[in-house]
N, C-alpha and C positions, 0 to 999 in steps of 0.2 A: 507748699503747706499739706498736712496729712489730712486723711480721711476723718481721723479721730478728733472731736472737737475737744477743744481745752478746757479743762477745769476751772472756773471762776472765783472759786470760793476758797477757804484754808481751810482746809478738812480738820486740822486739830482744833481750831475756835469753832468750828461747828459741832465738834463731837464733846467738847467742853460745855458749850452753851447746852446741848441736850442731855449730857449727864446732870447737870447742875440745876436744871428746870425739871428735870422728870425722873431722876436715877435711873435712866434706860440706856442702852448702846444704839449706836447707830453702825449701819449696813455700808460695805462700800458703795452702792448703787446708787444711794442718795445724792451723792456728789453731782453726778450728771443730771438728775433732775431738778436740782438745785440751780444748777448752772443754767438749763434749759430755760426757767423760770426768769431767771435771771435778763438770760438773751432777750426773751420775749419783754420784757418790763424796759428795757434799755431800747428795744426797736420802736416802742409805742412812744416812749418820752422823745427819742431823735426825731419820729414823725412831729410829734407835738411842736418840737423847736422849731423845725421847717415851716410848718404851717403858721408859724408867728414871725418868721422870716428872719430867725437866727441861726448862726452858725456854731451856739453853745447852747447845751445841754444843761438845764439847770434844773433844781430839787422841784420845783412849781412843776415841771413835765412830767414829773411821774404821778399826778395827782389826775 
């Protein structure tokens, strides 16, 4: 495993979304930030599933 964290989003889809929603461009740096936010959300969902005694993360674990 490398020290660099993997980007968890498809950059082109995020760029398209931002452009269509706001007619703005995106900087390359946002993808690391978005990926970190996704990791935080997944970590909380994993903990919620564990607390419920499950080995499957479900959509309800994200709320």
